[in-house]
C-alpha positions as CSV (number, residue, x, y, z in Angstrom):
1,M,-4.2,-15.6,1.4
2,T,-0.7,-15.6,2.8
3,L,1.7,-13.0,1.4
4,Q,5.2,-14.2,0.5
5,E,8.2,-12.6,2.0
6,S,9.0,-10.6,-1.1
7,G,5.5,-9.1,-1.1
8,E,5.9,-8.1,2.5
9,M,9.2,-6.5,1.7
10,Y,7.5,-4.4,-1.1
11,L,4.7,-3.3,1.2
12,E,7.1,-2.3,3.9
13,T,9.2,-0.4,1.4
14,I,6.1,1.4,0.0
15,Y,5.2,2.2,3.6
16,V,8.6,3.6,4.5
17,L,8.8,5.7,1.3
18,S,5.2,7.0,1.9
19,Q,6.3,8.3,5.3
20,E,8.8,10.5,3.4
21,S,6.6,11.5,0.4
22,D,3.0,11.2,-0.8
23,E,4.4,10.6,-4.2
24,V,5.8,7.0,-4.3
25,R,6.7,5.8,-7.8
26,A,7.7,2.4,-9.0
27,I,11.2,3.7,-9.8
28,D,11.5,4.9,-6.2
29,I,10.7,1.4,-5.0
30,G,13.2,-0.1,-7.3
31,E,16.0,2.2,-6.3
32,Y,15.2,1.7,-2.6
33,M,15.2,-2.1,-2.9
34,G,17.9,-2.4,-5.6
35,F,15.5,-4.2,-7.9
36,S,15.1,-3.8,-11.7
37,K,12.1,-2.0,-13.2
38,P,10.6,-5.3,-14.7
39,S,10.9,-7.0,-11.2
40,V,9.2,-4.1,-9.5
41,S,6.4,-3.9,-12.2
42,R,5.7,-7.6,-11.9
43,A,5.6,-7.4,-8.1
44,L,3.4,-4.3,-8.1
45,G,1.0,-6.0,-10.5
46,I,0.6,-9.0,-8.2
47,L,0.1,-6.7,-5.1
48,K,-2.5,-4.7,-7.1
49,D,-4.3,-7.8,-8.2
50,D,-4.4,-9.0,-4.6
51,G,-5.8,-5.7,-3.3
52,Y,-2.7,-4.4,-1.4
53,V,-1.8,-1.4,-3.6
54,V,-3.4,0.9,-6.0
55,K,-1.9,3.2,-8.6
56,D,-3.5,6.7,-8.9
57,E,-4.1,8.7,-12.1
58,N,-0.6,10.2,-11.8
59,G,1.1,6.7,-11.5
60,F,1.8,7.0,-7.8
61,I,1.6,3.9,-5.7
62,K,-0.6,3.9,-2.6
63,L,-1.2,1.2,0.0
64,T,-4.8,0.0,0.4
65,S,-6.0,-0.4,4.0
66,A,-5.2,-4.1,3.8
67,G,-1.7,-3.3,2.4
68,E,-1.0,-0.7,5.0
69,K,-2.0,-3.0,7.9
70,I,0.5,-5.6,6.7
71,A,3.2,-3.0,6.0
72,K,2.8,-1.4,9.5
73,N,3.0,-4.9,11.1
74,I,6.2,-5.8,9.2
75,Y,7.7,-2.3,9.9
76,E,7.0,-2.7,13.6
77,R,8.6,-6.1,13.6
78,H,11.7,-4.7,11.8
79,T,12.0,-1.7,14.1
80,I,11.6,-3.7,17.3
81,L,13.9,-6.6,16.3
82,T,16.6,-4.1,15.1
83,N,16.5,-2.3,18.4
84,V,16.6,-5.6,20.4
85,L,19.7,-6.8,18.4
86,M,21.4,-3.4,18.8
87,S,20.7,-3.5,22.6
88,I,22.7,-6.7,22.9
89,G,25.7,-5.2,21.0
90,V,25.0,-5.9,17.4
91,D,26.0,-3.0,15.1
92,E,23.1,-1.1,13.4
93,K,23.7,-2.3,9.9
94,T,23.9,-6.0,10.9
95,A,21.0,-5.7,13.3
96,S,18.8,-4.2,10.5
97,E,19.8,-6.8,8.0
98,D,19.2,-9.7,10.4
99,A,15.9,-8.1,11.6
100,C,14.8,-8.0,7.9
101,R,15.3,-11.7,7.6
102,V,13.7,-12.7,10.9
103,E,10.7,-10.3,10.7
104,H,9.1,-12.5,8.0
105,Y,9.4,-15.8,9.8
106,I,9.0,-15.1,13.5
107,S,5.6,-16.2,14.9
108,D,3.1,-13.7,16.3
109,K,3.4,-15.6,19.6
110,T,7.2,-15.1,19.8
111,F,7.1,-11.5,18.6
112,N,4.4,-10.6,21.1
113,A,6.5,-12.2,23.9
114,I,9.5,-10.1,22.8
115,K,7.3,-6.9,22.8
116,A,5.9,-7.8,26.3
117,H,9.4,-8.5,27.6
118,I,10.7,-5.1,26.3
119,K,7.7,-3.3,27.8
120,E,8.1,-5.0,31.1
121,H,11.9,-4.3,31.3
122,S,11.8,-0.8,30.1
123,K,9.8,0.6,33.0
């Protein structure tokens, strides 16, 4: 099953927030993303049904191994693409916003070529 861009964004957000705290709540996700509580609840329900997140007995959101794998992949894409754009003179805010759009659509083949190019030229 292919995850939609919005699902990937939620997983990435949960991943980022979980790096800062073990206690990620739906309200934290909504505040970080600027989304309403009903929108977050609906998205989390879908992600839970699809096996990407679980909610523990205290109501904290955790990524499953499948969810974490996707989240790490999207986060890596975001980080690398942001850095590439900044390296060519784009300001950090614009680079991050543009990377966020591109990270969901760029093919694995192209992204891996970018990573290989960076690795080769950063020696």
